[in-house]
PAVO-157248 format. One line per 5 residues: number of its first residue (from 1); their letters; for each residue z, y, x of N, C-alpha, C, CB. Coordinates in steps of 0.05 Angstrom, whole numbers, plus 5000, padded with zeros to 4 digits. Atoms other than C-alpha are relative to their C-alpha. Glycine has a CB too. Layout:
N
NUM) a) Z/Y/X/Z/Y/X/Z/Y/X/Z/Y/X  ...
This chain:
189
1) mkskn) 5022/4992/4988/9672/8764/6349/5020/5012/5030/4979/5024/4978  4993/4986/4977/9711/8811/6399/5012/4989/5016/5011/5018/4997  4991/5025/4987/9748/8749/6422/4973/4985/5021/5011/4977/4972  5024/5013/4991/9678/8710/6445/4984/5030/5027/4977/4990/4962  5000/4984/4971/9662/8782/6482/5018/5006/5019/4993/5021/4998
6) ivtat) 4976/4993/4970/9726/8786/6522/4996/4978/5018/5039/5000/4993  5003/5029/4976/9716/8711/6548/4976/5009/5003/5002/4963/4992  5027/4995/4993/9643/8723/6555/4997/5015/5025/4987/5015/4980  5004/4983/4983/9652/8780/6601/5028/5002/5020/4990/5025/4986  4984/5015/4982/9717/8749/6637/4987/4981/5015/5020/4988/4988
11) llgva) 5011/5027/4985/9678/8692/6656/4981/5013/5021/4981/4976/4978  5007/4992/4982/9626/8733/6679/4997/5020/5022/4992/4997/4995  4998/4988/4984/9660/8779/6720/5018/4990/5019/5003/5021/4991  4984/5018/4991/9701/8722/6749/4973/4984/5015/5020/4983/4976  5023/5004/4990/9630/8694/6762/4986/5016/5030/4986/5005/4977
16) lvigs) 5007/4985/4984/9608/8751/6797/5008/5005/5024/5000/5015/4992  4984/5008/4975/9667/8750/6844/5002/4981/5016/5018/4999/4997  5008/5015/4983/9663/8693/6861/4973/4990/5016/5007/4987/4992  5030/4998/4992/9590/8687/6876/5000/5020/5015/4979/5004/4978  5000/4981/4974/9595/8744/6922/5017/4994/5023/5007/5028/4994
21) ttsah) 4983/5004/4979/9646/8718/6966/4994/4980/5009/5023/5000/4996  5000/5019/4988/9622/8657/6978/4968/5004/5017/5006/4975/4980  5018/5005/4988/9551/8670/6995/4989/5031/5018/4982/4987/4979  5009/4964/4984/9557/8745/7032/5019/4991/5033/5024/5042/4973  4996/4997/4972/9577/8716/7104/4985/5000/5025/5013/4986/5003
26) advtp) 5013/5002/4979/9549/8738/7170/5010/5002/5017/4984/5009/5003  4982/5002/4970/9561/8734/7239/4999/5029/5009/4985/4978/5027  5001/4973/4995/9595/8786/7268/4989/5008/5019/5018/5010/5001  5004/4992/4967/9566/8787/7346/4959/4988/4993/5030/4972/5033  5024/5003/4998/9491/8804/7336/4987/4990/5020/4992/5017/4996
31) tptpa) 5012/5008/4978/9440/8771/7383/4985/5020/5016/4985/4982/4993  5020/4986/4983/9412/8803/7439/4976/5003/5001/5002/4996/5017  5031/4997/4999/9343/8829/7439/4995/5009/5027/4988/5021/4978  5013/4981/4969/9305/8840/7511/4991/5024/4998/4976/4988/5016  5015/4979/4997/9291/8911/7518/4973/4994/5012/5014/5019/5015
36) ptlna) 5028/5001/4998/9220/8923/7515/4993/5031/5032/4984/5007/4959  5010/4984/4971/9186/8955/7584/4977/5023/4984/4980/4972/5029  5024/4975/5009/9140/9012/7574/4969/4982/5020/5014/5046/5020  5018/4999/4988/9092/8995/7633/4997/4973/5005/5002/5017/5018  5000/5028/4985/9102/8922/7646/4982/4980/4985/5031/4986/5002
41) ppaas) 5022/5024/5015/9038/8870/7627/5022/4984/4981/4982/4974/5026  4991/5033/5014/9070/8812/7581/4993/4971/5026/4972/4994/4965  5000/5013/4980/9078/8752/7621/4972/4979/5001/5027/4987/5000  5037/5013/5012/9014/8716/7580/4989/5012/5016/4984/5008/4968  5021/4979/4990/8973/8770/7608/4994/4995/5031/5013/5032/4995
46) ttyaa) 5009/4992/4961/8990/8765/7689/4992/4973/5005/5030/5012/5028  5011/5024/4986/8988/8688/7690/4975/4993/4991/5018/4977/4999  5038/5004/5005/8914/8690/7650/4989/5011/5021/4983/5017/4971  5011/4986/4983/8901/8741/7700/4996/4984/5029/5017/5025/5000  4996/5015/4975/8925/8694/7757/4979/4975/4996/5035/4990/5004
51) alaay) 5007/5024/5010/8894/8629/7721/4972/5015/5001/5015/4987/4971  5025/4989/4997/8827/8670/7720/4994/5001/5024/4998/5022/4989  5004/4995/4972/8827/8697/7791/4995/4977/5016/5020/5013/5010  5007/5030/4988/8836/8618/7811/4974/4988/4992/5023/4979/4991  5024/5010/5007/8781/8608/7768/4972/5013/5004/5002/4995/4977
56) qvalt) 5027/4983/4989/8727/8654/7797/5004/4992/5030/5002/5039/4996  5004/5005/4970/8748/8629/7870/4995/4970/4990/5027/5008/5026  5018/5028/5007/8730/8558/7839/4972/5001/4999/5006/4987/4973  5032/4996/5001/8668/8584/7815/4994/5004/5028/4989/5025/4981  5015/5001/4969/8650/8608/7881/4995/4976/5010/5015/5012/5024
61) kykad) 5008/5022/4977/8664/8547/7920/4982/4981/4979/5031/4981/5017  5015/5017/5013/8632/8507/7866/4971/5002/4998/5010/4999/4979  5024/4998/5000/8570/8546/7864/4983/4990/5037/4999/5034/4987  5002/5010/4972/8570/8536/7943/4994/4960/5002/5035/5012/5016  5002/5029/4996/8583/8461/7937/4971/4995/4973/5038/4981/4993
66) lvtyq) 5021/5015/5010/8528/8456/7884/4972/5001/5021/4995/5012/4969  5016/5002/4985/8474/8484/7938/4995/4984/5022/4999/5016/5004  4999/5019/4983/8501/8439/7982/4992/4968/4995/5025/5003/5008  5006/5022/5024/8494/8385/7933/4970/4987/5001/5003/5015/4970  5027/5011/5002/8420/8393/7918/4985/5002/5024/4986/5014/4980
71) aalva) 5025/5016/4971/8397/8394/7988/5008/4977/5013/4995/5019/5028  4994/5029/5001/8438/8335/8000/4982/4978/4982/5028/5000/4991  5023/5015/5019/8398/8308/7937/4974/4995/5014/4992/5020/4973  5031/4995/4994/8328/8327/7970/5005/4975/5026/4989/5039/5011  4997/5018/4982/8355/8288/8035/5008/4973/4993/5016/5008/5015
76) ykaag) 5001/5020/5011/8375/8232/7991/4979/4986/4992/5011/5003/4985  5039/4999/5009/8300/8234/7954/4994/4979/5024/4976/5040/5006  5022/5007/4982/8274/8226/8021/5005/4983/5021/4990/5020/5012  4994/5016/4979/8316/8180/8058/4984/4972/4982/5037/5000/5010  5003/5025/5015/8305/8129/7996/4970/4993/4996/5015/5003/4973
81) qanqd) 5031/5007/5001/8221/8141/8000/5004/4991/5032/4974/5030/4992  5008/5002/4971/8227/8130/8076/5011/4963/4995/5020/5027/5028  4997/5032/5000/8267/8057/8060/4978/4982/4980/5032/4994/4988  5025/5003/5008/8215/8048/8011/4971/5000/5014/5001/5016/4984  5024/4999/4992/8161/8059/8055/5000/4977/5023/4993/5029/5008
86) krkvi) 4994/5025/4979/8196/8013/8111/4999/4970/4990/5029/5004/5012  4994/5023/5017/8209/7960/8057/4967/4989/5003/5013/5008/4963  5033/5004/5006/8128/7960/8048/4989/4990/5026/4983/5030/4992  5003/5010/4973/8114/7952/8116/5010/4972/5007/5012/5017/5017  4989/5030/4990/8159/7894/8131/4983/4977/4976/5043/4998/4998
91) nttfn) 5013/5021/5016/8132/7857/8063/4967/4999/5010/5005/5008/4965  5034/5004/4995/8057/7874/8088/5001/4981/5026/4980/5034/5006  4995/5012/4982/8081/7843/8152/5001/4969/4998/5019/5011/5008  4998/5031/5012/8109/7782/8116/4981/4989/4989/5018/4996/4981  5026/5017/5008/8052/7771/8079/4975/4990/5018/4987/5016/4981
96) tslaa) 5010/5005/4970/8015/7779/8137/4993/4968/5015/5023/5015/5019  4994/5030/4986/8046/7716/8169/4999/4985/4985/5023/4993/5014  5002/5014/5011/8044/7685/8115/4969/4984/4993/5014/5011/4986  5030/5000/4990/7968/7686/8113/4993/4987/5018/4989/5022/5007  5012/5010/4979/7962/7666/8172/5010/4967/5004/5007/5019/5023
101) araaf) 4986/5032/5003/8001/7601/8168/4991/4985/4981/5030/4999/4993  5020/5012/5018/7969/7584/8103/4966/4989/5007/5000/5021/4979  5028/4992/4989/7901/7599/8140/4997/4966/5021/5002/5039/5023  5004/5016/4970/7916/7557/8201/5011/4973/4984/5022/5012/5034  5000/5025/5014/7943/7495/8155/4971/4985/4983/5022/5005/4981
106) qtvla) 5022/5006/5013/7879/7501/8114/4974/4987/5028/4992/5031/4982  5032/5010/4977/7834/7498/8182/5004/4971/5008/4997/5020/5037  4996/5025/4998/7875/7435/8198/4985/4975/4981/5026/5000/4997  5012/5022/5017/7857/7399/8137/4967/5005/4981/5025/4994/4977  5028/4996/5012/7788/7427/8127/4981/4979/5036/4990/5049/4992
111) ktppv) 5010/5005/4974/7764/7393/8197/4976/4978/4988/5026/4988/5026  5009/5023/5002/7703/7343/8188/5004/4967/4994/4995/5003/5012  4994/5023/4999/7728/7283/8201/5031/4996/4977/5003/4994/5034  4976/5009/5013/7781/7250/8158/5027/5011/5017/4998/4967/4998  4977/4986/4987/7851/7288/8176/5020/4974/5000/5012/5031/4981
116) saadk) 4977/5023/4992/7904/7227/8200/5019/5010/4983/5013/4997/5033  4969/4996/5011/7971/7227/8165/5014/5019/5022/5018/4967/4997  4986/4987/4983/8000/7249/8225/4992/5025/5004/5000/4988/5021  5005/4972/5001/7956/7312/8234/5011/5018/4980/4975/5003/5000  4993/4978/5026/7975/7330/8161/5025/5004/5002/4994/4990/4970
121) naava) 4973/4984/5010/8046/7327/8171/5011/5011/5023/5022/4983/4986  4986/4976/4973/8051/7366/8248/4978/5029/4986/4986/4986/5051  5012/4977/5010/8002/7416/8204/5023/5012/4982/4973/4994/4985  4989/4992/5022/8052/7413/8147/5029/5022/5020/5009/4967/4978  4976/4990/4989/8114/7425/8190/4994/5020/5022/5016/4979/5010
126) trdaa) 5005/4981/4991/8080/7473/8234/4996/5026/4979/4979/4993/5015  5002/4981/5026/8060/7516/8167/5036/5007/4992/4981/4978/4970  4968/4996/5014/8137/7506/8141/5018/5023/5026/5019/4958/4998  4992/4992/4976/8157/7529/8216/4987/5034/4996/4987/4979/5027  5011/4977/5004/8117/7589/8209/5012/5010/4980/4976/5001/4998
131) iaaan) 4992/4988/5026/8138/7611/8141/5035/5004/5000/4989/4979/4975  4964/4996/5002/8219/7603/8155/4996/5023/5022/5027/4968/5012  4991/4983/4972/8208/7644/8223/4988/5026/4988/4986/4990/5035  5002/4983/5023/8172/7693/8176/5019/5012/4989/4992/4990/4983  4978/4993/5025/8223/7697/8121/5029/5006/5024/5007/4965/4970
136) avrta) 4971/4993/4976/8278/7706/8190/4999/5029/5001/4998/4986/5038  5009/4962/4995/8240/7768/8208/5000/5015/4988/4979/5010/5005  4994/4983/5040/8236/7793/8133/5025/5002/4997/4991/4979/4966  4969/4997/5010/8303/7781/8120/5019/5018/5027/5015/4963/4994  4990/4979/4989/8332/7820/8180/4990/5020/5010/5010/4995/5014
141) alaai) 5006/4959/5003/8292/7880/8185/4998/5010/4976/4969/5014/5011  4988/4993/5031/8311/7883/8110/5025/5008/4995/4999/4979/4982  4980/4998/5003/8376/7878/8124/5012/5029/5017/5008/4974/5007  4984/4976/4984/8377/7930/8185/4989/5026/4984/4992/5003/5038  4998/4966/5019/8354/7993/8128/5026/5001/4993/4981/5005/4968
146) appve) 4973/4994/5006/8415/8021/8120/4996/5013/4972/5016/5018/5022  5016/4981/5024/8406/8049/8041/5018/5027/5001/5002/4984/4963  4988/4973/4998/8425/8124/8035/5026/4998/4981/4977/5025/4990  4972/4991/5013/8492/8147/8008/4984/5023/4978/5026/5016/5028  5012/4978/5024/8481/8181/7935/5018/5022/5000/4999/4988/4967
151) pvkpv) 4970/4974/5001/8525/8253/7941/5005/5003/4983/5002/5027/5006  4980/4999/5019/8576/8263/7897/4987/5031/4979/5035/5004/5019  5004/4966/4999/8552/8322/7848/5028/5006/4988/4970/5015/4980  4973/4984/5005/8610/8379/7842/5002/5000/4969/5000/5033/5013  4988/5002/5028/8652/8381/7782/5005/5026/4997/5025/4982/4994
156) qpirp) 5000/4972/5008/8645/8456/7745/5036/5005/4994/4977/5005/4970  4973/4997/5001/8719/8484/7742/5001/5014/4974/5014/5015/5024  4991/4997/5030/8743/8493/7668/5009/5033/4996/5028/4977/4993  4985/4974/5008/8756/8565/7644/5023/5003/4987/4988/5013/4985  4966/5007/5021/8826/8578/7625/4996/5026/4979/5042/5005/5025
161) dkpek) 5002/4987/5035/8836/8608/7556/5011/5016/4996/5007/4987/4977  4993/4973/5001/8843/8674/7536/5039/4993/4986/4971/5021/4975  4977/5006/5010/8920/8681/7512/4993/5012/4970/5025/5013/5016  5004/4988/5026/8923/8695/7437/5011/5033/5000/5016/4980/4979  4988/4977/5008/8943/8770/7420/5020/5001/4982/4986/5014/4991
166) aekpe) 4974/4994/5018/9011/8794/7394/4986/5011/4974/5025/5024/5015  5010/4983/5027/8996/8804/7321/5014/5025/4995/5005/4983/4973  4987/4981/5011/9011/8870/7296/5007/5005/4978/4992/5015/5005  4989/5002/5031/9057/8891/7249/4984/5013/4983/5028/5013/4995  5012/4989/5018/9034/8904/7189/5001/5015/4979/4994/4991/4996
171) kaeks) 4997/4976/5011/9024/8967/7157/5006/5004/4971/4981/5012/5005  4990/5000/5023/9064/8992/7098/4974/5009/4977/5025/5018/5000  5036/4994/5011/9008/8991/7037/5007/5027/4985/4981/4972/4972  4990/4976/5010/8996/9055/7010/5005/5007/4980/4989/5014/5003  4992/4991/5029/9027/9082/6954/4986/5014/4979/5017/5015/5003
176) akpek) 5020/4996/5022/8992/9082/6889/5006/5023/5000/5000/4986/4974  5002/4974/5006/8963/9151/6874/5011/5006/4972/4972/5008/5002  4992/5000/5033/8989/9169/6804/4975/5008/4986/5024/5023/4990  5018/5001/5013/8937/9171/6755/4986/5023/4994/5005/4990/4983  5001/4974/5009/8905/9239/6735/4995/4994/4969/4978/5018/5015
181) tnvke) 5003/4993/5034/8913/9255/6667/4977/5024/4992/5034/5012/4988  5020/4988/5009/8857/9287/6622/5013/5028/4987/4986/4982/4980  4987/4963/5009/8888/9368/6615/4998/4993/4974/4978/5034/5009  5005/4991/5031/8855/9368/6545/5017/4970/4984/4957/5004/4991  4985/5017/5005/8883/9300/6528/5029/5006/4998/4995/4985/5016
186) tkks) 4971/4995/4999/8952/9317/6540/5009/5024/4980/5008/5006/5031  4987/4978/5008/8946/9385/6501/4997/4988/4966/4984/5032/5010  5005/5013/5025/8920/9342/6438/5022/4989/4996/4978/4981/4998  4967/5019/5006/8979/9305/6439/5028/5013/4993/5010/4984/5029
């Protein structure tokens, strides 16, 4: 029994010596850490402040561009309405010309004596020429109307993201207060 205890103690001692020598290797040169400065703000907050200042400038420009855009949009709508009014006048004139050509053709056909084929062919040719002329005038007038250019809405700048706050080291937990013992109970024991 003593020999088993001696062997066990020897093996345990050898294992502790071997285990402690292989697992405890530390680097001799420590890694340098930057020295904290007291008044210098962190780099993240300075870049955020610069981004926020740039955002404020862009937001001011956006607001001015938005006012300009709204004025241009009113002018665009007015120009579109003016073009629509011009189209109505052109189409009214075209329809009047067509009605006059058809009326002249009907007048030729409504003569009391029977209309000869030559007179009818001449009336058709005159009517077709009047329609073609009215169509050419209408097409040229519509082509002369320049479509208004729609203004481009300005793009609102994107607000920069706030940097994440550095995590504060956690405070050590408060030590547990010893429980109060009842003085009467301890005396009885």
